[in-house]
C-alpha beads as a LAMMPS data file, in Angstrom:
LAMMPS data file: protein, C-alpha beads

500 atoms
499 bonds

1 atom types
1 bond types

-500.0 500.0 xlo xhi
-500.0 500.0 ylo yhi
-500.0 500.0 zlo zhi

Masses

1 110.0

Atoms # bond

1 1 1 214.566 -422.607 277.924
2 1 1 213.451 -426.173 278.531
3 1 1 211.808 -425.208 281.816
4 1 1 210.014 -422.296 280.145
5 1 1 208.755 -424.529 277.330
6 1 1 207.477 -427.008 279.904
7 1 1 205.678 -424.275 281.883
8 1 1 204.054 -422.973 278.719
9 1 1 202.851 -426.466 277.913
10 1 1 200.847 -426.391 281.138
11 1 1 198.665 -423.663 279.629
12 1 1 197.240 -426.019 277.001
13 1 1 193.499 -426.788 277.316
14 1 1 194.187 -430.462 277.988
15 1 1 196.336 -429.629 281.011
16 1 1 194.066 -426.871 282.333
17 1 1 191.109 -429.242 282.206
18 1 1 192.042 -432.474 284.010
19 1 1 188.781 -434.113 282.916
20 1 1 189.946 -433.879 279.309
21 1 1 192.793 -436.316 279.966
22 1 1 191.263 -438.762 282.426
23 1 1 193.024 -442.078 282.247
24 1 1 191.097 -445.269 281.678
25 1 1 192.168 -448.841 282.105
26 1 1 192.136 -449.333 278.337
27 1 1 194.266 -446.304 277.475
28 1 1 196.629 -446.429 280.459
29 1 1 198.034 -449.942 280.353
30 1 1 199.532 -451.117 277.039
31 1 1 199.044 -454.742 276.066
32 1 1 202.634 -455.631 276.926
33 1 1 202.316 -454.290 280.501
34 1 1 199.951 -455.949 282.928
35 1 1 197.959 -453.503 285.003
36 1 1 194.619 -453.254 286.724
37 1 1 192.037 -450.645 287.548
38 1 1 189.606 -450.711 290.420
39 1 1 186.947 -448.205 291.385
40 1 1 186.924 -446.697 294.865
41 1 1 184.601 -444.161 296.538
42 1 1 187.175 -441.536 295.584
43 1 1 187.625 -442.535 291.943
44 1 1 189.542 -445.166 290.012
45 1 1 192.871 -446.422 291.289
46 1 1 195.455 -447.983 288.981
47 1 1 197.860 -450.605 290.188
48 1 1 199.957 -453.542 289.170
49 1 1 200.012 -456.735 291.203
50 1 1 202.612 -459.480 291.176
51 1 1 202.511 -462.677 293.214
52 1 1 205.915 -464.186 293.921
53 1 1 206.684 -467.416 295.752
54 1 1 208.371 -466.804 299.084
55 1 1 211.379 -468.815 297.921
56 1 1 211.867 -466.529 294.911
57 1 1 215.518 -465.584 294.426
58 1 1 216.602 -461.949 294.638
59 1 1 220.310 -461.290 294.599
60 1 1 222.139 -463.759 296.814
61 1 1 219.104 -464.644 298.914
62 1 1 215.452 -465.504 298.859
63 1 1 212.488 -463.561 300.157
64 1 1 211.860 -466.406 302.602
65 1 1 215.049 -465.430 304.487
66 1 1 212.857 -462.891 306.267
67 1 1 210.953 -465.750 307.919
68 1 1 213.803 -466.302 310.403
69 1 1 213.955 -462.694 311.593
70 1 1 213.384 -462.012 315.294
71 1 1 211.233 -459.023 316.145
72 1 1 213.381 -457.990 319.101
73 1 1 216.421 -457.612 316.865
74 1 1 214.497 -455.552 314.305
75 1 1 213.238 -453.200 316.995
76 1 1 216.670 -452.709 318.552
77 1 1 218.266 -452.162 315.154
78 1 1 215.778 -449.419 314.364
79 1 1 216.087 -447.676 317.711
80 1 1 212.994 -449.025 319.454
81 1 1 212.868 -450.555 322.893
82 1 1 210.890 -453.593 323.899
83 1 1 207.935 -451.394 324.895
84 1 1 207.375 -450.615 321.224
85 1 1 206.373 -454.199 320.621
86 1 1 203.495 -454.163 323.096
87 1 1 201.366 -451.407 321.583
88 1 1 198.254 -452.008 319.466
89 1 1 198.672 -450.280 316.072
90 1 1 194.993 -450.855 315.314
91 1 1 193.752 -448.747 318.204
92 1 1 191.759 -445.614 317.262
93 1 1 194.321 -443.249 318.803
94 1 1 196.840 -444.135 316.077
95 1 1 194.922 -442.141 313.453
96 1 1 197.033 -439.509 311.686
97 1 1 194.122 -437.753 309.996
98 1 1 190.513 -438.371 309.034
99 1 1 187.796 -440.399 310.735
100 1 1 187.695 -444.177 311.190
101 1 1 185.319 -444.968 308.351
102 1 1 185.753 -446.399 304.885
103 1 1 189.339 -447.540 305.444
104 1 1 188.846 -450.846 303.642
105 1 1 189.004 -449.759 300.006
106 1 1 189.820 -453.248 298.756
107 1 1 192.306 -456.109 298.901
108 1 1 190.946 -458.169 301.762
109 1 1 189.243 -461.392 300.596
110 1 1 185.481 -461.021 300.774
111 1 1 185.222 -464.117 302.988
112 1 1 187.513 -462.573 305.625
113 1 1 186.219 -459.960 308.045
114 1 1 188.180 -456.877 309.071
115 1 1 188.753 -458.294 312.558
116 1 1 190.002 -461.599 311.166
117 1 1 192.363 -459.804 308.800
118 1 1 193.814 -457.671 311.599
119 1 1 194.257 -460.744 313.781
120 1 1 196.101 -462.489 310.935
121 1 1 198.404 -459.500 310.560
122 1 1 199.015 -459.537 314.300
123 1 1 199.648 -463.290 314.086
124 1 1 202.240 -464.179 316.663
125 1 1 203.348 -460.580 317.062
126 1 1 201.800 -460.030 320.452
127 1 1 199.931 -461.895 323.154
128 1 1 198.191 -460.812 326.326
129 1 1 201.551 -460.057 327.930
130 1 1 203.086 -458.316 324.908
131 1 1 205.887 -459.696 322.769
132 1 1 208.282 -462.117 324.347
133 1 1 211.958 -461.308 323.649
134 1 1 213.607 -463.582 321.112
135 1 1 210.403 -465.150 319.777
136 1 1 209.776 -465.306 316.061
137 1 1 207.008 -463.083 314.792
138 1 1 204.782 -463.524 311.795
139 1 1 206.251 -462.149 308.556
140 1 1 202.669 -461.325 307.593
141 1 1 202.691 -458.513 310.175
142 1 1 205.109 -456.404 308.117
143 1 1 204.422 -454.161 305.133
144 1 1 207.403 -453.220 302.943
145 1 1 207.010 -449.738 301.519
146 1 1 208.796 -447.664 298.876
147 1 1 207.610 -444.615 296.923
148 1 1 208.729 -442.752 293.809
149 1 1 208.111 -439.009 293.910
150 1 1 208.213 -435.977 291.642
151 1 1 211.191 -434.559 293.522
152 1 1 213.287 -434.648 296.667
153 1 1 212.336 -431.229 298.023
154 1 1 209.232 -432.504 299.807
155 1 1 206.496 -430.115 300.827
156 1 1 203.125 -429.475 299.232
157 1 1 204.472 -429.364 295.666
158 1 1 205.837 -432.909 295.658
159 1 1 203.638 -435.864 294.695
160 1 1 203.952 -439.590 295.202
161 1 1 203.220 -440.985 291.764
162 1 1 204.241 -444.624 292.295
163 1 1 203.906 -446.406 295.623
164 1 1 205.129 -449.972 295.963
165 1 1 204.000 -452.143 298.859
166 1 1 204.820 -455.767 299.511
167 1 1 203.722 -458.279 302.122
168 1 1 203.788 -461.989 302.804
169 1 1 200.594 -463.991 302.511
170 1 1 201.112 -467.622 303.376
171 1 1 203.852 -468.978 301.119
172 1 1 203.623 -466.054 298.695
173 1 1 204.864 -462.487 298.578
174 1 1 202.350 -459.994 297.175
175 1 1 203.797 -456.940 295.455
176 1 1 201.461 -454.073 294.529
177 1 1 202.465 -450.865 292.777
178 1 1 199.958 -448.013 292.846
179 1 1 200.366 -445.552 290.005
180 1 1 199.221 -441.946 289.598
181 1 1 198.422 -441.443 285.880
182 1 1 197.395 -437.828 286.468
183 1 1 197.227 -435.388 289.344
184 1 1 193.443 -435.414 289.625
185 1 1 193.573 -439.131 290.565
186 1 1 195.706 -438.611 293.655
187 1 1 192.891 -439.136 296.177
188 1 1 192.043 -442.727 295.145
189 1 1 195.751 -443.648 295.123
190 1 1 196.239 -442.279 298.636
191 1 1 193.083 -444.025 299.828
192 1 1 194.284 -447.364 298.483
193 1 1 197.744 -446.934 300.015
194 1 1 196.208 -445.963 303.364
195 1 1 194.037 -449.087 303.248
196 1 1 197.173 -451.182 302.784
197 1 1 199.079 -449.498 305.611
198 1 1 196.189 -449.680 308.060
199 1 1 196.252 -453.474 307.943
200 1 1 199.799 -453.893 309.247
201 1 1 201.408 -453.265 312.639
202 1 1 204.900 -452.756 311.161
203 1 1 206.140 -450.746 308.210
204 1 1 209.604 -451.307 306.705
205 1 1 211.170 -448.662 304.473
206 1 1 214.508 -447.161 303.471
207 1 1 214.696 -443.468 304.428
208 1 1 210.907 -443.528 304.614
209 1 1 210.707 -442.136 308.122
210 1 1 212.437 -438.921 307.075
211 1 1 211.010 -438.492 303.568
212 1 1 208.307 -440.883 302.321
213 1 1 206.071 -441.010 305.392
214 1 1 206.001 -437.220 306.043
215 1 1 205.251 -436.672 302.352
216 1 1 202.467 -439.269 302.438
217 1 1 200.827 -437.654 305.474
218 1 1 201.140 -434.219 303.856
219 1 1 199.407 -435.371 300.656
220 1 1 196.805 -437.195 302.746
221 1 1 195.934 -434.082 304.710
222 1 1 195.901 -431.825 301.638
223 1 1 193.337 -434.098 299.991
224 1 1 191.157 -434.105 303.169
225 1 1 190.266 -437.742 302.791
226 1 1 187.444 -439.000 304.983
227 1 1 189.260 -442.098 306.212
228 1 1 192.064 -442.845 308.699
229 1 1 195.761 -443.232 308.090
230 1 1 197.277 -445.114 311.020
231 1 1 200.969 -444.857 311.763
232 1 1 202.469 -448.286 312.406
233 1 1 205.802 -449.004 314.053
234 1 1 208.104 -447.644 311.350
235 1 1 211.321 -449.590 310.816
236 1 1 213.514 -447.401 308.631
237 1 1 216.544 -449.436 307.573
238 1 1 218.658 -446.531 306.390
239 1 1 219.784 -445.940 309.969
240 1 1 220.559 -449.572 310.884
241 1 1 222.475 -449.881 307.616
242 1 1 224.633 -446.939 308.565
243 1 1 225.210 -448.363 312.042
244 1 1 226.203 -451.774 310.735
245 1 1 228.072 -451.082 307.491
246 1 1 229.158 -447.430 307.345
247 1 1 232.659 -448.313 308.559
248 1 1 233.001 -451.228 306.144
249 1 1 231.299 -449.889 302.999
250 1 1 231.434 -446.117 303.227
251 1 1 228.317 -445.397 301.175
252 1 1 225.056 -446.789 302.544
253 1 1 222.770 -445.931 299.649
254 1 1 220.363 -448.713 298.759
255 1 1 222.064 -449.280 295.397
256 1 1 225.470 -449.650 297.037
257 1 1 224.120 -452.002 299.700
258 1 1 222.497 -454.071 296.967
259 1 1 225.693 -454.459 294.992
260 1 1 228.002 -455.142 297.950
261 1 1 225.821 -457.078 300.400
262 1 1 222.932 -458.534 298.431
263 1 1 224.567 -459.136 295.028
264 1 1 221.564 -457.599 293.267
265 1 1 222.116 -456.778 289.610
266 1 1 219.487 -454.417 288.262
267 1 1 218.378 -455.059 284.685
268 1 1 215.907 -452.901 282.775
269 1 1 216.097 -450.359 285.560
270 1 1 216.517 -446.581 285.565
271 1 1 218.731 -444.435 287.852
272 1 1 216.780 -442.864 290.681
273 1 1 217.910 -439.383 289.677
274 1 1 216.019 -439.667 286.368
275 1 1 212.738 -440.863 287.864
276 1 1 211.028 -437.447 288.312
277 1 1 211.959 -436.184 284.841
278 1 1 210.706 -439.388 283.206
279 1 1 207.368 -439.033 284.962
280 1 1 207.023 -435.431 283.783
281 1 1 207.831 -436.590 280.238
282 1 1 205.096 -439.196 280.553
283 1 1 202.542 -436.566 281.646
284 1 1 203.345 -434.510 278.540
285 1 1 203.665 -437.298 275.967
286 1 1 201.495 -440.085 277.423
287 1 1 204.060 -442.626 276.295
288 1 1 203.967 -445.438 278.832
289 1 1 207.303 -446.797 277.629
290 1 1 208.938 -443.822 279.354
291 1 1 207.896 -444.929 282.833
292 1 1 207.845 -448.717 282.510
293 1 1 211.477 -448.851 283.802
294 1 1 210.351 -446.923 286.902
295 1 1 208.085 -449.819 287.825
296 1 1 211.102 -452.123 287.594
297 1 1 213.111 -449.699 289.729
298 1 1 210.389 -449.588 292.391
299 1 1 209.961 -453.367 292.301
300 1 1 213.675 -453.898 292.943
301 1 1 213.574 -451.429 295.830
302 1 1 210.752 -453.294 297.583
303 1 1 212.311 -456.740 297.097
304 1 1 215.710 -455.480 298.238
305 1 1 214.087 -454.115 301.398
306 1 1 213.048 -457.650 302.345
307 1 1 216.565 -459.000 301.936
308 1 1 218.175 -455.997 303.611
309 1 1 215.999 -456.343 306.721
310 1 1 216.803 -460.045 306.930
311 1 1 220.521 -459.395 306.353
312 1 1 220.638 -456.710 309.059
313 1 1 218.963 -458.960 311.620
314 1 1 221.294 -461.798 310.626
315 1 1 224.291 -459.552 311.260
316 1 1 223.471 -459.561 314.975
317 1 1 223.507 -463.358 315.043
318 1 1 226.731 -463.914 313.119
319 1 1 229.699 -465.217 315.151
320 1 1 232.238 -462.500 315.831
321 1 1 234.938 -464.609 314.190
322 1 1 233.146 -464.244 310.849
323 1 1 233.015 -460.443 310.981
324 1 1 235.587 -458.168 309.413
325 1 1 237.185 -455.593 311.765
326 1 1 234.986 -452.725 310.433
327 1 1 231.858 -454.866 310.870
328 1 1 232.873 -455.875 314.386
329 1 1 233.598 -452.242 315.279
330 1 1 230.152 -451.174 314.054
331 1 1 228.530 -453.957 316.040
332 1 1 230.489 -453.003 319.153
333 1 1 229.321 -449.402 318.892
334 1 1 225.753 -450.614 318.435
335 1 1 225.911 -452.790 321.556
336 1 1 227.566 -450.016 323.562
337 1 1 224.818 -447.567 322.585
338 1 1 222.249 -450.135 323.738
339 1 1 224.010 -450.519 327.078
340 1 1 224.950 -454.144 326.395
341 1 1 228.497 -453.804 327.691
342 1 1 229.251 -457.529 327.675
343 1 1 228.618 -457.887 323.952
344 1 1 230.326 -454.559 323.255
345 1 1 233.507 -455.696 325.019
346 1 1 233.577 -458.936 323.050
347 1 1 233.108 -457.108 319.745
348 1 1 235.787 -454.508 320.523
349 1 1 238.214 -457.233 321.532
350 1 1 237.494 -459.005 318.252
351 1 1 238.661 -455.897 316.388
352 1 1 241.835 -455.301 318.379
353 1 1 242.869 -458.905 318.966
354 1 1 246.636 -459.215 318.816
355 1 1 247.429 -455.526 319.308
356 1 1 249.544 -455.723 322.489
357 1 1 251.819 -458.388 321.017
358 1 1 251.789 -457.103 317.439
359 1 1 252.098 -453.351 317.525
360 1 1 252.803 -453.130 313.786
361 1 1 249.321 -454.442 313.059
362 1 1 247.750 -451.404 314.754
363 1 1 245.672 -450.201 311.796
364 1 1 243.516 -447.037 312.015
365 1 1 240.349 -449.098 312.419
366 1 1 241.906 -451.008 315.302
367 1 1 243.215 -447.822 316.849
368 1 1 239.682 -446.425 316.780
369 1 1 238.358 -449.593 318.383
370 1 1 241.081 -449.517 321.050
371 1 1 240.261 -445.931 321.897
372 1 1 236.537 -446.617 322.258
373 1 1 237.215 -449.799 324.223
374 1 1 239.522 -447.947 326.597
375 1 1 236.805 -445.425 327.419
376 1 1 234.310 -448.237 327.963
377 1 1 236.751 -449.982 330.316
378 1 1 237.260 -446.700 332.129
379 1 1 233.485 -446.335 332.523
380 1 1 233.354 -449.855 333.958
381 1 1 236.114 -448.947 336.477
382 1 1 238.599 -451.332 334.826
383 1 1 241.355 -448.734 334.756
384 1 1 244.341 -451.079 334.573
385 1 1 243.056 -452.728 331.389
386 1 1 242.343 -449.327 329.864
387 1 1 245.891 -448.229 330.687
388 1 1 247.289 -451.253 328.843
389 1 1 245.450 -450.158 325.701
390 1 1 246.709 -446.582 325.992
391 1 1 250.270 -447.855 326.378
392 1 1 249.837 -450.064 323.296
393 1 1 248.566 -447.117 321.269
394 1 1 251.528 -444.982 322.316
395 1 1 253.955 -447.799 321.519
396 1 1 252.422 -448.012 318.053
397 1 1 253.354 -444.375 317.434
398 1 1 249.857 -442.920 317.390
399 1 1 249.494 -439.184 316.793
400 1 1 246.258 -439.071 318.759
401 1 1 246.496 -437.164 322.014
402 1 1 243.890 -439.343 323.723
403 1 1 246.165 -442.146 324.991
404 1 1 248.747 -439.637 326.277
405 1 1 246.179 -437.552 328.146
406 1 1 244.236 -440.501 329.517
407 1 1 247.348 -442.354 330.623
408 1 1 248.584 -439.172 332.302
409 1 1 245.288 -438.972 334.216
410 1 1 245.642 -442.616 335.175
411 1 1 249.135 -442.138 336.625
412 1 1 248.209 -438.877 338.326
413 1 1 245.091 -440.107 340.074
414 1 1 245.467 -443.890 340.299
415 1 1 249.154 -444.839 340.516
416 1 1 250.244 -441.421 341.908
417 1 1 253.219 -441.509 339.534
418 1 1 253.415 -437.764 338.947
419 1 1 256.679 -437.970 336.996
420 1 1 255.116 -440.322 334.427
421 1 1 252.023 -438.127 334.215
422 1 1 254.215 -435.066 333.663
423 1 1 256.245 -436.718 330.888
424 1 1 253.109 -437.929 329.093
425 1 1 251.457 -434.510 329.289
426 1 1 254.602 -432.810 328.027
427 1 1 254.781 -435.210 325.066
428 1 1 251.116 -434.582 324.275
429 1 1 251.715 -430.827 324.341
430 1 1 254.670 -431.143 321.950
431 1 1 252.560 -433.217 319.525
432 1 1 249.703 -430.698 319.669
433 1 1 252.038 -427.740 319.053
434 1 1 253.776 -429.515 316.167
435 1 1 250.418 -430.400 314.632
436 1 1 249.324 -426.765 314.888
437 1 1 252.469 -425.578 313.133
438 1 1 251.889 -428.005 310.259
439 1 1 248.304 -426.798 309.796
440 1 1 249.184 -423.115 309.769
441 1 1 247.637 -420.302 311.753
442 1 1 244.302 -419.733 310.019
443 1 1 241.277 -419.659 312.317
444 1 1 239.484 -422.763 311.097
445 1 1 237.184 -424.719 313.451
446 1 1 239.882 -427.366 313.733
447 1 1 242.453 -424.704 314.592
448 1 1 240.198 -423.244 317.286
449 1 1 239.819 -426.699 318.793
450 1 1 243.573 -427.202 318.576
451 1 1 244.202 -423.938 320.449
452 1 1 241.790 -424.949 323.197
453 1 1 243.494 -428.338 323.368
454 1 1 246.913 -426.755 323.789
455 1 1 245.690 -424.454 326.550
456 1 1 244.202 -427.376 328.451
457 1 1 247.470 -429.312 328.169
458 1 1 249.449 -426.297 329.386
459 1 1 247.133 -425.940 332.359
460 1 1 247.524 -429.630 333.195
461 1 1 251.305 -429.370 332.844
462 1 1 251.469 -426.391 335.217
463 1 1 249.387 -428.228 337.781
464 1 1 251.648 -431.271 337.599
465 1 1 254.731 -429.074 337.953
466 1 1 253.248 -427.600 341.113
467 1 1 252.507 -431.040 342.508
468 1 1 256.015 -432.282 341.737
469 1 1 257.601 -429.218 343.326
470 1 1 255.558 -429.639 346.493
471 1 1 256.397 -433.309 346.666
472 1 1 260.110 -432.578 346.340
473 1 1 259.990 -429.931 349.091
474 1 1 257.677 -431.910 351.350
475 1 1 255.006 -429.199 351.181
476 1 1 251.785 -431.132 350.770
477 1 1 249.457 -428.286 351.662
478 1 1 246.972 -427.814 348.859
479 1 1 245.881 -424.452 347.607
480 1 1 242.437 -423.809 346.173
481 1 1 242.124 -423.916 342.384
482 1 1 243.247 -420.685 340.784
483 1 1 240.413 -418.263 340.205
484 1 1 241.859 -417.315 336.865
485 1 1 242.625 -420.861 335.694
486 1 1 240.236 -423.563 334.631
487 1 1 239.734 -426.728 336.598
488 1 1 237.587 -429.762 336.330
489 1 1 234.635 -430.435 338.605
490 1 1 236.425 -433.467 340.043
491 1 1 239.511 -431.365 340.870
492 1 1 237.427 -428.783 342.703
493 1 1 235.505 -431.476 344.548
494 1 1 238.728 -433.235 345.510
495 1 1 240.177 -430.021 346.938
496 1 1 237.000 -429.408 348.969
497 1 1 237.012 -432.983 350.303
498 1 1 240.569 -432.422 351.561
499 1 1 239.382 -429.466 353.653
500 1 1 240.135 -426.714 351.155

Bonds

1 1 1 2
2 1 2 3
3 1 3 4
4 1 4 5
5 1 5 6
6 1 6 7
7 1 7 8
8 1 8 9
9 1 9 10
10 1 10 11
11 1 11 12
12 1 12 13
13 1 13 14
14 1 14 15
15 1 15 16
16 1 16 17
17 1 17 18
18 1 18 19
19 1 19 20
20 1 20 21
21 1 21 22
22 1 22 23
23 1 23 24
24 1 24 25
25 1 25 26
26 1 26 27
27 1 27 28
28 1 28 29
29 1 29 30
30 1 30 31
31 1 31 32
32 1 32 33
33 1 33 34
34 1 34 35
35 1 35 36
36 1 36 37
37 1 37 38
38 1 38 39
39 1 39 40
40 1 40 41
41 1 41 42
42 1 42 43
43 1 43 44
44 1 44 45
45 1 45 46
46 1 46 47
47 1 47 48
48 1 48 49
49 1 49 50
50 1 50 51
51 1 51 52
52 1 52 53
53 1 53 54
54 1 54 55
55 1 55 56
56 1 56 57
57 1 57 58
58 1 58 59
59 1 59 60
60 1 60 61
61 1 61 62
62 1 62 63
63 1 63 64
64 1 64 65
65 1 65 66
66 1 66 67
67 1 67 68
68 1 68 69
69 1 69 70
70 1 70 71
71 1 71 72
72 1 72 73
73 1 73 74
74 1 74 75
75 1 75 76
76 1 76 77
77 1 77 78
78 1 78 79
79 1 79 80
80 1 80 81
81 1 81 82
82 1 82 83
83 1 83 84
84 1 84 85
85 1 85 86
86 1 86 87
87 1 87 88
88 1 88 89
89 1 89 90
90 1 90 91
91 1 91 92
92 1 92 93
93 1 93 94
94 1 94 95
95 1 95 96
96 1 96 97
97 1 97 98
98 1 98 99
99 1 99 100
100 1 100 101
101 1 101 102
102 1 102 103
103 1 103 104
104 1 104 105
105 1 105 106
106 1 106 107
107 1 107 108
108 1 108 109
109 1 109 110
110 1 110 111
111 1 111 112
112 1 112 113
113 1 113 114
114 1 114 115
115 1 115 116
116 1 116 117
117 1 117 118
118 1 118 119
119 1 119 120
120 1 120 121
121 1 121 122
122 1 122 123
123 1 123 124
124 1 124 125
125 1 125 126
126 1 126 127
127 1 127 128
128 1 128 129
129 1 129 130
130 1 130 131
131 1 131 132
132 1 132 133
133 1 133 134
134 1 134 135
135 1 135 136
136 1 136 137
137 1 137 138
138 1 138 139
139 1 139 140
140 1 140 141
141 1 141 142
142 1 142 143
143 1 143 144
144 1 144 145
145 1 145 146
146 1 146 147
147 1 147 148
148 1 148 149
149 1 149 150
150 1 150 151
151 1 151 152
152 1 152 153
153 1 153 154
154 1 154 155
155 1 155 156
156 1 156 157
157 1 157 158
158 1 158 159
159 1 159 160
160 1 160 161
161 1 161 162
162 1 162 163
163 1 163 164
164 1 164 165
165 1 165 166
166 1 166 167
167 1 167 168
168 1 168 169
169 1 169 170
170 1 170 171
171 1 171 172
172 1 172 173
173 1 173 174
174 1 174 175
175 1 175 176
176 1 176 177
177 1 177 178
178 1 178 179
179 1 179 180
180 1 180 181
181 1 181 182
182 1 182 183
183 1 183 184
184 1 184 185
185 1 185 186
186 1 186 187
187 1 187 188
188 1 188 189
189 1 189 190
190 1 190 191
191 1 191 192
192 1 192 193
193 1 193 194
194 1 194 195
195 1 195 196
196 1 196 197
197 1 197 198
198 1 198 199
199 1 199 200
200 1 200 201
201 1 201 202
202 1 202 203
203 1 203 204
204 1 204 205
205 1 205 206
206 1 206 207
207 1 207 208
208 1 208 209
209 1 209 210
210 1 210 211
211 1 211 212
212 1 212 213
213 1 213 214
214 1 214 215
215 1 215 216
216 1 216 217
217 1 217 218
218 1 218 219
219 1 219 220
220 1 220 221
221 1 221 222
222 1 222 223
223 1 223 224
224 1 224 225
225 1 225 226
226 1 226 227
227 1 227 228
228 1 228 229
229 1 229 230
230 1 230 231
231 1 231 232
232 1 232 233
233 1 233 234
234 1 234 235
235 1 235 236
236 1 236 237
237 1 237 238
238 1 238 239
239 1 239 240
240 1 240 241
241 1 241 242
242 1 242 243
243 1 243 244
244 1 244 245
245 1 245 246
246 1 246 247
247 1 247 248
248 1 248 249
249 1 249 250
250 1 250 251
251 1 251 252
252 1 252 253
253 1 253 254
254 1 254 255
255 1 255 256
256 1 256 257
257 1 257 258
258 1 258 259
259 1 259 260
260 1 260 261
261 1 261 262
262 1 262 263
263 1 263 264
264 1 264 265
265 1 265 266
266 1 266 267
267 1 267 268
268 1 268 269
269 1 269 270
270 1 270 271
271 1 271 272
272 1 272 273
273 1 273 274
274 1 274 275
275 1 275 276
276 1 276 277
277 1 277 278
278 1 278 279
279 1 279 280
280 1 280 281
281 1 281 282
282 1 282 283
283 1 283 284
284 1 284 285
285 1 285 286
286 1 286 287
287 1 287 288
288 1 288 289
289 1 289 290
290 1 290 291
291 1 291 292
292 1 292 293
293 1 293 294
294 1 294 295
295 1 295 296
296 1 296 297
297 1 297 298
298 1 298 299
299 1 299 300
300 1 300 301
301 1 301 302
302 1 302 303
303 1 303 304
304 1 304 305
305 1 305 306
306 1 306 307
307 1 307 308
308 1 308 309
309 1 309 310
310 1 310 311
311 1 311 312
312 1 312 313
313 1 313 314
314 1 314 315
315 1 315 316
316 1 316 317
317 1 317 318
318 1 318 319
319 1 319 320
320 1 320 321
321 1 321 322
322 1 322 323
323 1 323 324
324 1 324 325
325 1 325 326
326 1 326 327
327 1 327 328
328 1 328 329
329 1 329 330
330 1 330 331
331 1 331 332
332 1 332 333
333 1 333 334
334 1 334 335
335 1 335 336
336 1 336 337
337 1 337 338
338 1 338 339
339 1 339 340
340 1 340 341
341 1 341 342
342 1 342 343
343 1 343 344
344 1 344 345
345 1 345 346
346 1 346 347
347 1 347 348
348 1 348 349
349 1 349 350
350 1 350 351
351 1 351 352
352 1 352 353
353 1 353 354
354 1 354 355
355 1 355 356
356 1 356 357
357 1 357 358
358 1 358 359
359 1 359 360
360 1 360 361
361 1 361 362
362 1 362 363
363 1 363 364
364 1 364 365
365 1 365 366
366 1 366 367
367 1 367 368
368 1 368 369
369 1 369 370
370 1 370 371
371 1 371 372
372 1 372 373
373 1 373 374
374 1 374 375
375 1 375 376
376 1 376 377
377 1 377 378
378 1 378 379
379 1 379 380
380 1 380 381
381 1 381 382
382 1 382 383
383 1 383 384
384 1 384 385
385 1 385 386
386 1 386 387
387 1 387 388
388 1 388 389
389 1 389 390
390 1 390 391
391 1 391 392
392 1 392 393
393 1 393 394
394 1 394 395
395 1 395 396
396 1 396 397
397 1 397 398
398 1 398 399
399 1 399 400
400 1 400 401
401 1 401 402
402 1 402 403
403 1 403 404
404 1 404 405
405 1 405 406
406 1 406 407
407 1 407 408
408 1 408 409
409 1 409 410
410 1 410 411
411 1 411 412
412 1 412 413
413 1 413 414
414 1 414 415
415 1 415 416
416 1 416 417
417 1 417 418
418 1 418 419
419 1 419 420
420 1 420 421
421 1 421 422
422 1 422 423
423 1 423 424
424 1 424 425
425 1 425 426
426 1 426 427
427 1 427 428
428 1 428 429
429 1 429 430
430 1 430 431
431 1 431 432
432 1 432 433
433 1 433 434
434 1 434 435
435 1 435 436
436 1 436 437
437 1 437 438
438 1 438 439
439 1 439 440
440 1 440 441
441 1 441 442
442 1 442 443
443 1 443 444
444 1 444 445
445 1 445 446
446 1 446 447
447 1 447 448
448 1 448 449
449 1 449 450
450 1 450 451
451 1 451 452
452 1 452 453
453 1 453 454
454 1 454 455
455 1 455 456
456 1 456 457
457 1 457 458
458 1 458 459
459 1 459 460
460 1 460 461
461 1 461 462
462 1 462 463
463 1 463 464
464 1 464 465
465 1 465 466
466 1 466 467
467 1 467 468
468 1 468 469
469 1 469 470
470 1 470 471
471 1 471 472
472 1 472 473
473 1 473 474
474 1 474 475
475 1 475 476
476 1 476 477
477 1 477 478
478 1 478 479
479 1 479 480
480 1 480 481
481 1 481 482
482 1 482 483
483 1 483 484
484 1 484 485
485 1 485 486
486 1 486 487
487 1 487 488
488 1 488 489
489 1 489 490
490 1 490 491
491 1 491 492
492 1 492 493
493 1 493 494
494 1 494 495
495 1 495 496
496 1 496 497
497 1 497 498
498 1 498 499
499 1 499 500
């Protein structure tokens, strides 16, 4: 009934005629809320500006903590390689839509030319040879971005009604929040936001790459604005947060990261789930008090982005001794994915330190680290060290089949101890069968995987039995792999190399 009443309210003359409810600077901003209006070629844009000192406190840190961030670490955290640092975001081929004219709506000081402004934003970010690894880059080259929308579905029916952007300017941090008082004023808001984005080579957001940026480009194209929207290097810190703290914190929502990592306590805020409904209430009632908390919510999001980016980059510089086991495991996986095996080994060893001599302290997180480390050692051809980890996991009473199977492979192919390989495979098969009995016989995905696992173990056991029988009888002639049975590529290759 509420939805029907709201839909019927859209039939009122004031809603059907957007000109009848045009917002003005006098009627939009109440006396107790500072706001500004500026005219653009597309209409008036409404925004709120706040200038904060760089040493302003937010949570357990200051905004100035971002000054010590290294560009190389930010790029690696967000999945970019070093080549991403050498491109020119101001080149004409970075235009998403529109033509390169009229992109400077406002905000640049009148005494500063467009070229000078772009050079300032580049400041220290690149030179004639591109960015040098490990060098500090200018914090003024980054724009922090967060948007509040009318829903989470995306698509053409979702609007951005409040866009917060923040950037460093000298010793200050400038925070601007662009507000959409009514749908017919969307074009000037988008134009102003595009003008902000076009000035920066790097954009920092939280889940913006998946949601906010696609929505912004969609709204931009639907309004057919005659100006460019350039896509900068987008550093979305949802993904680095998951890489670094998923194991330790579980939830990696911005609110949870704020409370656990940044010690941010939100006051006068509103839950994100209520933001769209409050905006719709404002459009019907024109009561600004309904949406004032949304500005506070958006402000906190932008400021927290600054601290989160600095905290994530700092995580890569922290000594391993200061990291908790879940944090060290996350860092090890990050280094392994990057191909930095030296750092990955050190981080894995930090997690599992003391395991061989203290089997009782083999917690699940350490068991996971030991398993990943063993595979990395195997990849690096350090089989003996990997075997020590598998033996430690078995001694700890693990129910995972991995150490049994891998140690059986090690004894079969490296030490040629077929009896040990047979015993390990047989034990693994018994564990798999017992686990299947405890789960029942329903055909769940896990059960299907378990059945496949059991068949593979049975095949391996039969092959080992054949090898042991031939060894006992002195018959070392190899037969080709059974046409009906499965075999690995290495087994087939090995048989062919022996003249099979």
